[in-house]
Backbone as JSON Lines, residues from 0, in Angstrom:
{"i":0,"aa":"M","n":[0.33,-1.52,-0.26],"ca":[0.12,-0.16,0.49],"c":[0.87,1.31,-0.1]}
{"i":1,"aa":"N","n":[0.63,1.61,-1.01],"ca":[1.79,3.51,-0.9],"c":[0.52,3.99,0.21]}
{"i":2,"aa":"Q","n":[1.45,4.74,0.75],"ca":[0.63,6.63,2.11],"c":[1.04,7.21,1.79]}
{"i":3,"aa":"P","n":[0.8,8.01,1.5],"ca":[0.65,9.49,1.53],"c":[2.26,10.28,2.3]}
{"i":4,"aa":"E","n":[3.03,11.11,1.71],"ca":[4.59,11.16,2.25],"c":[4.4,12.55,3.1]}
{"i":5,"aa":"T","n":[4.71,12.09,4.39],"ca":[4.08,13.25,5.22],"c":[5.81,14.3,5.22]}
{"i":6,"aa":"P","n":[5.43,15.83,5.99],"ca":[6.8,16.97,6.09],"c":[7.74,16.0,6.21]}
{"i":7,"aa":"R","n":[8.65,16.13,6.2],"ca":[9.82,15.89,6.74],"c":[10.36,16.85,8.13]}
{"i":8,"aa":"A","n":[9.86,17.31,9.51],"ca":[9.65,17.72,10.85],"c":[10.65,18.86,10.45]}
{"i":9,"aa":"D","n":[12.54,18.26,9.14],"ca":[13.45,19.74,9.23],"c":[12.71,20.65,8.13]}
{"i":10,"aa":"H","n":[12.17,19.94,7.4],"ca":[11.52,21.22,6.19],"c":[10.89,22.91,7.44]}
{"i":11,"aa":"V","n":[9.67,21.74,8.15],"ca":[8.78,22.11,8.62],"c":[9.24,22.7,9.3]}
{"i":12,"aa":"Q","n":[10.51,22.81,10.26],"ca":[11.12,23.97,11.31],"c":[12.47,24.37,9.85]}
{"i":13,"aa":"E","n":[11.92,24.36,9.36],"ca":[13.3,25.6,8.65],"c":[12.43,27.01,8.09]}
{"i":14,"aa":"A","n":[10.85,26.04,7.7],"ca":[10.48,27.4,7.1],"c":[9.87,28.28,8.3]}
{"i":15,"aa":"E","n":[9.79,27.45,9.16],"ca":[9.25,28.72,10.31],"c":[10.28,29.47,10.96]}
{"i":16,"aa":"S","n":[11.28,28.73,10.4],"ca":[12.86,29.2,10.96],"c":[12.97,31.08,10.44]}
{"i":17,"aa":"H","n":[12.28,31.2,9.43],"ca":[12.78,32.55,8.53],"c":[12.07,33.47,8.56]}
{"i":18,"aa":"S","n":[12.54,35.22,9.31],"ca":[11.99,36.02,9.91],"c":[11.89,36.53,8.39]}
{"i":19,"aa":"Q","n":[10.49,36.78,8.5],"ca":[10.86,38.37,7.28],"c":[11.55,39.72,7.57]}
{"i":20,"aa":"V","n":[11.47,39.78,6.4],"ca":[12.28,41.1,5.64],"c":[12.55,41.26,6.04]}
{"i":21,"aa":"Q","n":[12.95,43.17,6.75],"ca":[12.39,44.89,6.64],"c":[13.04,45.52,6.03]}
{"i":22,"aa":"T","n":[12.71,46.95,5.44],"ca":[13.32,47.47,5.15],"c":[13.09,48.75,5.51]}
{"i":23,"aa":"T","n":[13.86,49.27,6.72],"ca":[14.2,50.59,7.14],"c":[14.58,51.85,6.46]}
{"i":24,"aa":"K","n":[14.24,52.7,6.15],"ca":[14.83,53.82,5.84],"c":[16.01,55.29,6.66]}
{"i":25,"aa":"M","n":[16.79,54.81,5.84],"ca":[17.73,56.19,7.65],"c":[18.07,57.14,6.55]}
{"i":26,"aa":"I","n":[17.97,58.22,6.68],"ca":[18.45,59.51,6.17],"c":[20.22,60.38,6.63]}
{"i":27,"aa":"V","n":[20.82,59.65,5.92],"ca":[22.29,60.06,5.9],"c":[22.62,60.84,5.43]}
{"i":28,"aa":"S","n":[23.49,62.41,5.77],"ca":[23.93,63.11,6.01],"c":[25.3,63.21,6.02]}
{"i":29,"aa":"G","n":[26.02,64.83,4.78],"ca":[27.38,64.38,4.35],"c":[27.66,63.8,3.52]}
{"i":30,"aa":"M","n":[27.15,62.56,3.46],"ca":[27.92,61.66,2.64],"c":[28.09,62.99,0.48]}
{"i":31,"aa":"T","n":[29.64,62.27,0.36],"ca":[30.31,62.59,-0.9],"c":[30.12,62.15,-1.66]}
{"i":32,"aa":"C","n":[30.77,60.8,-1.92],"ca":[31.19,60.15,-3.34],"c":[30.6,58.8,-2.15]}
{"i":33,"aa":"G","n":[31.72,57.67,-3.88],"ca":[31.47,56.55,-3.22],"c":[32.23,55.66,-2.07]}
{"i":34,"aa":"H","n":[33.34,56.28,-1.86],"ca":[33.43,55.94,-0.66],"c":[32.7,56.33,0.93]}
{"i":35,"aa":"C","n":[32.77,57.06,0.6],"ca":[31.33,57.68,1.6],"c":[30.33,57.04,2.26]}
{"i":36,"aa":"V","n":[29.81,56.35,0.78],"ca":[28.75,55.18,1.03],"c":[28.92,53.46,1.26]}
{"i":37,"aa":"A","n":[30.55,53.03,1.42],"ca":[31.01,51.96,1.43],"c":[31.03,51.83,2.69]}
{"i":38,"aa":"S","n":[32.04,53.02,2.75],"ca":[31.77,53.3,4.86],"c":[31.03,52.89,5.76]}
{"i":39,"aa":"V","n":[29.72,53.5,5.37],"ca":[28.47,53.58,5.45],"c":[27.26,51.98,5.56]}
{"i":40,"aa":"T","n":[27.81,51.69,5.23],"ca":[27.35,50.3,4.2],"c":[28.27,48.85,5.08]}
{"i":41,"aa":"E","n":[29.19,49.9,5.12],"ca":[30.41,48.47,6.1],"c":[30.78,48.48,7.27]}
{"i":42,"aa":"E","n":[29.85,49.83,7.79],"ca":[29.63,49.42,9.48],"c":[28.29,49.37,10.07]}
{"i":43,"aa":"L","n":[26.81,49.87,8.74],"ca":[25.98,49.33,8.5],"c":[25.63,47.35,9.55]}
{"i":44,"aa":"K","n":[25.91,47.65,8.16],"ca":[26.28,45.51,7.57],"c":[27.02,45.11,9.63]}
{"i":45,"aa":"E","n":[27.87,45.03,10.2],"ca":[28.46,45.04,11.12],"c":[27.4,45.45,12.51]}
{"i":46,"aa":"V","n":[26.22,45.93,12.55],"ca":[25.34,45.51,13.36],"c":[23.71,44.64,12.88]}
{"i":47,"aa":"D","n":[24.52,44.32,14.06],"ca":[23.02,42.93,14.76],"c":[21.39,42.69,13.38]}
{"i":48,"aa":"G","n":[21.07,41.82,12.87],"ca":[20.7,41.74,12.05],"c":[19.96,42.4,10.58]}
{"i":49,"aa":"V","n":[20.86,42.79,10.21],"ca":[21.66,44.06,9.14],"c":[21.4,42.28,8.43]}
{"i":50,"aa":"L","n":[21.19,42.7,6.84],"ca":[20.8,41.59,5.67],"c":[21.75,42.16,4.52]}
{"i":51,"aa":"D","n":[21.18,43.61,4.4],"ca":[22.12,44.79,3.17],"c":[21.68,45.86,3.34]}
{"i":52,"aa":"V","n":[22.1,46.56,2.47],"ca":[22.71,47.88,2.08],"c":[22.39,48.83,1.4]}
{"i":53,"aa":"R","n":[21.43,49.77,0.44],"ca":[21.4,50.24,-0.62],"c":[21.59,51.35,-0.39]}
{"i":54,"aa":"V","n":[22.04,52.1,-1.16],"ca":[21.44,53.91,-1.85],"c":[21.53,53.67,-3.32]}
{"i":55,"aa":"D","n":[20.25,54.97,-3.4],"ca":[19.66,54.17,-5.02],"c":[20.05,56.11,-5.2]}
{"i":56,"aa":"N","n":[20.18,56.49,-4.22],"ca":[21.22,57.88,-5.37],"c":[21.23,58.72,-3.87]}
{"i":57,"aa":"L","n":[22.93,58.81,-4.33],"ca":[23.35,59.56,-3.33],"c":[23.6,61.44,-3.97]}
{"i":58,"aa":"V","n":[22.44,61.94,-2.61],"ca":[22.77,63.58,-2.19],"c":[24.03,63.91,-2.03]}
{"i":59,"aa":"K","n":[24.83,64.56,-3.28],"ca":[26.18,64.82,-2.62],"c":[26.29,66.73,-1.43]}
{"i":60,"aa":"G","n":[27.32,66.14,-0.3],"ca":[26.93,66.94,0.89],"c":[25.53,66.54,1.6]}
{"i":61,"aa":"G","n":[24.35,66.41,1.1],"ca":[22.75,66.59,1.51],"c":[22.63,65.35,2.27]}
{"i":62,"aa":"D","n":[21.54,65.17,2.37],"ca":[21.39,64.15,2.79],"c":[20.63,62.91,1.61]}
{"i":63,"aa":"T","n":[20.92,61.67,1.69],"ca":[20.98,60.43,1.4],"c":[19.58,59.46,2.2]}
{"i":64,"aa":"E","n":[19.27,59.18,1.55],"ca":[18.61,58.15,2.09],"c":[18.69,56.08,1.61]}
{"i":65,"aa":"V","n":[19.07,55.64,2.97],"ca":[20.01,55.19,3.16],"c":[18.53,53.3,3.32]}
{"i":66,"aa":"F","n":[18.76,52.88,2.44],"ca":[18.25,51.49,3.21],"c":[18.45,50.44,2.91]}
{"i":67,"aa":"I","n":[17.81,50.15,4.18],"ca":[18.8,48.88,5.5],"c":[17.42,47.68,5.35]}
{"i":68,"aa":"D","n":[18.02,46.04,4.86],"ca":[17.45,44.74,4.94],"c":[17.58,44.51,6.02]}
{"i":69,"aa":"T","n":[16.33,44.11,7.11],"ca":[17.36,44.19,8.07],"c":[16.23,41.79,8.44]}
{"i":70,"aa":"E","n":[16.86,41.51,9.32],"ca":[16.02,40.4,10.01],"c":[14.83,40.4,11.05]}
{"i":71,"aa":"G","n":[14.51,41.1,10.73],"ca":[13.87,41.32,12.14],"c":[13.27,42.9,11.92]}
{"i":72,"aa":"V","n":[13.28,43.46,12.47],"ca":[13.47,44.61,13.97],"c":[14.85,45.78,13.51]}
{"i":73,"aa":"L","n":[14.86,46.66,12.83],"ca":[16.48,47.32,12.75],"c":[16.22,47.92,14.93]}
{"i":74,"aa":"D","n":[17.5,47.53,14.9],"ca":[18.08,48.35,16.17],"c":[18.46,49.65,15.35]}
{"i":75,"aa":"I","n":[17.62,50.13,15.8],"ca":[17.69,51.9,15.44],"c":[18.82,52.47,15.94]}
{"i":76,"aa":"P","n":[19.07,52.16,17.74],"ca":[19.86,53.91,18.09],"c":[21.41,52.54,18.33]}
{"i":77,"aa":"A","n":[21.59,51.43,17.29],"ca":[23.02,50.69,16.77],"c":[23.22,51.34,15.24]}
{"i":78,"aa":"A","n":[22.13,50.95,14.98],"ca":[22.6,51.48,13.45],"c":[22.71,53.58,13.09]}
{"i":79,"aa":"E","n":[22.54,53.82,13.54],"ca":[22.18,55.04,13.8],"c":[23.92,55.97,14.53]}
{"i":80,"aa":"A","n":[23.94,54.71,15.76],"ca":[25.77,54.71,16.52],"c":[26.8,54.55,15.06]}
{"i":81,"aa":"A","n":[26.34,53.39,14.29],"ca":[27.15,53.05,13.64],"c":[27.2,53.75,12.31]}
{"i":82,"aa":"V","n":[26.11,54.41,11.49],"ca":[26.47,56.12,11.21],"c":[28.17,56.83,11.79]}
{"i":83,"aa":"T","n":[27.2,57.06,12.91],"ca":[28.27,58.03,13.01],"c":[29.52,57.61,13.09]}
{"i":84,"aa":"E","n":[30.16,56.32,13.12],"ca":[31.23,55.01,13.67],"c":[32.13,56.42,12.09]}
{"i":85,"aa":"A","n":[31.06,56.04,11.19],"ca":[31.46,55.9,9.9],"c":[31.71,57.82,9.58]}
{"i":86,"aa":"G","n":[31.29,58.09,10.63],"ca":[31.84,60.08,10.39],"c":[30.36,60.35,10.17]}
{"i":87,"aa":"Y","n":[29.29,59.8,9.94],"ca":[28.34,60.99,8.94],"c":[27.16,61.01,10.76]}
{"i":88,"aa":"T","n":[25.83,61.84,10.41],"ca":[25.44,61.89,11.46],"c":[24.21,61.01,10.53]}
{"i":89,"aa":"G","n":[23.26,60.17,10.77],"ca":[21.4,59.22,10.39],"c":[20.48,59.56,11.14]}
{"i":90,"aa":"R","n":[19.51,59.39,10.98],"ca":[17.91,59.05,11.43],"c":[17.19,58.31,11.01]}
{"i":91,"aa":"V","n":[16.43,58.12,11.74],"ca":[15.67,57.24,11.08],"c":[13.94,57.98,11.22]}
């Protein structure tokens, strides 16, 4: 007799362990070039839970939108501290 396959427990657990990716927009002031973006990106990627950092349009010397993808909720104080560490100011 053929019995229907039951899902393996490891597949169920794996599906439950995936958190939803959230994107947070941060405004970073004072970046002027690609090196600035790289410095901010590097520091933000050190924050727990950060998966990716994107800058779609650098506003040289002004306020640039930085998009931060995280697993779960972004630790805003840690993200702001990371931007400060890179030498800029950032706010959510």
